[in-house]
C-alpha positions as CSV (number, residue, x, y, z in Angstrom):
1,M,49.0,-56.8,21.5
2,I,50.1,-57.2,17.9
3,E,48.7,-60.8,17.6
4,N,45.2,-59.6,18.8
5,R,45.1,-56.1,17.5
6,S,41.9,-56.8,15.5
7,A,40.0,-56.4,18.8
8,A,41.2,-52.8,19.3
9,P,38.0,-51.1,18.0
10,E,35.8,-53.2,20.4
11,I,38.0,-52.4,23.4
12,R,39.1,-48.8,22.7
13,R,36.2,-47.3,24.6
14,F,37.4,-49.0,27.8
15,L,41.1,-48.6,27.3
16,V,41.2,-44.9,26.7
17,P,39.9,-43.9,30.2
18,M,41.7,-46.8,31.8
19,M,45.0,-45.8,30.4
20,A,44.5,-42.1,31.2
21,T,43.9,-42.7,34.9
22,G,46.4,-45.6,34.9
23,V,49.3,-43.3,34.2
24,V,48.3,-41.2,37.3
25,G,47.9,-44.3,39.4
26,T,51.2,-45.6,38.3
27,L,53.0,-42.5,39.5
28,L,51.2,-42.8,42.9
29,G,52.0,-46.5,43.0
30,V,55.7,-45.9,42.4
31,W,55.7,-43.4,45.3
32,L,54.0,-45.9,47.5
33,L,56.5,-48.6,46.5
34,L,59.3,-46.4,47.7
35,T,57.6,-45.3,50.9
36,I,55.2,-48.0,52.4
37,D,55.1,-51.7,53.2
38,D,53.5,-53.5,50.2
39,R,52.2,-56.4,52.3
40,I,49.1,-54.4,53.1
41,M,48.3,-53.9,49.4
42,S,49.0,-57.6,48.8
43,V,46.4,-58.7,51.3
44,L,43.7,-56.2,50.2
45,L,44.2,-57.2,46.6
46,G,44.2,-60.9,47.4
47,V,40.9,-60.5,49.2
48,F,39.5,-58.4,46.3
49,I,40.3,-61.1,43.7
50,L,38.8,-63.9,45.9
51,L,35.6,-61.9,46.2
52,Y,35.5,-61.5,42.4
53,I,36.0,-65.2,41.9
54,V,33.1,-66.0,44.3
55,W,30.9,-63.4,42.5
56,Y,31.7,-65.0,39.2
57,L,31.1,-68.6,40.4
58,L,27.8,-67.7,42.0
59,N,26.5,-66.8,38.5
60,P,28.9,-67.4,35.6
61,E,26.5,-65.9,33.1
62,R,26.4,-62.6,34.8
63,K,28.5,-59.8,33.3
64,I,28.9,-56.1,33.9
65,E,26.6,-54.0,31.7
66,E,28.1,-51.8,29.1
67,R,27.3,-48.5,30.9
68,T,28.7,-49.8,34.2
69,A,31.8,-51.1,32.5
70,Q,32.5,-47.7,30.9
71,R,32.0,-46.0,34.3
72,L,34.4,-48.4,35.9
73,A,37.1,-48.2,33.3
74,A,38.7,-45.1,34.8
75,P,38.7,-46.3,38.4
76,A,40.0,-49.7,37.3
77,G,42.7,-48.0,35.4
78,F,43.7,-45.9,38.4
79,G,43.7,-49.0,40.6
80,A,45.7,-51.0,38.0
81,G,48.2,-48.1,37.8
82,V,48.6,-47.9,41.6
83,L,49.1,-51.6,41.7
84,V,51.6,-51.8,38.9
85,G,53.5,-48.8,40.3
86,A,53.6,-50.3,43.8
87,T,54.0,-54.0,43.0
88,G,54.9,-54.3,39.3
89,V,51.7,-56.3,38.7
90,S,48.4,-54.9,37.4
91,A,46.9,-58.3,36.4
92,P,44.6,-58.7,39.4
93,V,42.8,-55.5,38.6
94,V,43.1,-55.5,34.8
95,A,42.3,-59.2,34.3
96,T,39.4,-59.1,36.8
97,Y,37.9,-56.0,35.1
98,F,38.1,-57.4,31.5
99,H,37.1,-60.9,32.7
100,S,33.9,-59.4,34.1
101,L,33.0,-58.1,30.6
102,R,33.0,-61.7,29.2
103,L,35.2,-60.7,26.2
104,A,36.1,-63.3,23.6
105,R,39.7,-64.6,23.9
106,T,41.1,-62.2,21.3
107,G,39.4,-59.2,22.9
108,F,40.5,-60.2,26.4
109,V,44.1,-60.9,25.4
110,F,44.4,-57.5,23.6
111,A,42.6,-55.7,26.4
112,V,44.9,-56.9,29.2
113,S,48.1,-56.6,27.0
114,V,47.8,-52.9,26.5
115,P,47.7,-51.9,30.2
116,F,50.3,-54.6,31.0
117,F,52.7,-53.1,28.5
118,F,52.1,-49.4,28.8
119,L,51.7,-49.2,32.6
120,G,54.7,-51.5,33.1
121,L,56.7,-49.2,30.9
122,M,55.5,-46.2,32.9
123,Q,56.6,-48.0,36.1
124,I,60.0,-48.7,34.7
125,V,60.5,-45.1,33.6
126,S,59.2,-43.7,36.9
127,L,61.4,-46.0,39.0
128,A,64.4,-45.1,37.0
129,A,63.7,-41.4,37.3
130,L,63.3,-41.8,41.1
131,G,66.4,-43.9,41.5
132,G,64.5,-47.0,42.4
133,Y,66.7,-49.5,40.6
134,D,69.8,-51.2,41.9
135,Q,71.9,-54.0,40.3
136,A,69.8,-56.8,42.0
137,R,66.5,-55.5,40.7
138,I,67.9,-55.0,37.2
139,T,69.3,-58.6,37.2
140,A,66.1,-60.1,38.6
141,G,64.1,-58.3,35.9
142,L,66.3,-59.5,33.1
143,I,66.2,-63.1,34.4
144,A,62.4,-62.9,34.7
145,C,62.2,-62.1,31.0
146,V,63.6,-65.5,30.0
147,P,60.6,-67.6,31.0
148,V,58.2,-65.0,29.6
149,V,59.9,-65.2,26.2
150,I,59.8,-69.0,26.3
151,V,56.3,-69.5,27.6
152,T,54.4,-66.7,25.8
153,P,54.3,-68.3,22.3
154,I,53.4,-71.7,23.8
155,A,50.5,-70.1,25.8
156,M,49.3,-68.2,22.7
157,R,49.0,-71.5,20.7
158,I,47.2,-73.3,23.6
159,G,44.9,-70.3,24.1
160,K,43.7,-70.4,20.5
161,R,42.4,-74.0,21.0
162,L,40.4,-73.3,24.2
163,S,36.7,-72.9,24.2
164,V,35.3,-69.6,25.6
165,Q,34.1,-71.4,28.8
166,V,37.4,-73.1,29.3
167,F,39.3,-69.9,28.7
168,Q,37.1,-68.1,31.3
169,Y,37.8,-70.7,33.9
170,A,41.5,-70.7,33.0
171,V,41.6,-66.9,33.7
172,L,39.8,-67.6,37.0
173,A,42.4,-70.2,37.9
174,V,45.3,-67.8,37.2
175,L,43.5,-65.1,39.2
176,G,43.0,-67.6,42.1
177,I,46.7,-68.5,42.1
178,A,47.5,-64.8,42.1
179,A,45.2,-64.2,45.0
180,V,46.7,-67.0,47.1
181,R,50.2,-65.8,46.3
182,L,49.3,-62.2,47.2
183,L,47.7,-63.3,50.5
184,W,50.7,-65.6,51.3
185,S,53.2,-62.8,50.7
186,G,51.1,-60.3,52.5
187,L,50.6,-62.4,55.6
188,A,53.8,-64.4,55.8
């Protein structure tokens, strides 16, 4: 977020409604995490991502219009919140939404970083308040931070060197991997 904060004015109009509904969605998602089988959500989300990838590949120049994007910000935020609350991951909704706007790399990175950080923080606080943590989850979370701290600076340097088109396809590749993983975990 700090590295790409110059994009904030361009993205604010989407982030404000997204974050407002994302908080509500996160609370619902945490409740779902503690009460239902998350495999159903994994399969639905995996299918959604694959449909988006096909939509993009059929016409890579197509993007969501400004008015439509503003109308979709709140539902996308709610969906991202439910997803992060229930699974710990909002990337499939957030990245898909902002990818569809065809933002420049700086705008995209800032736009996805804000919900990742704040909705993730909301999930952590909500789970802690509801007693959703045990020693195994805390340990796994701390271990997961190690590769993130190592890889993030490397990825930021690589990202600055990518053309817009390569960056768009790199995001699609990551989304595709996420979709396959979600489908695998939901169906296995």
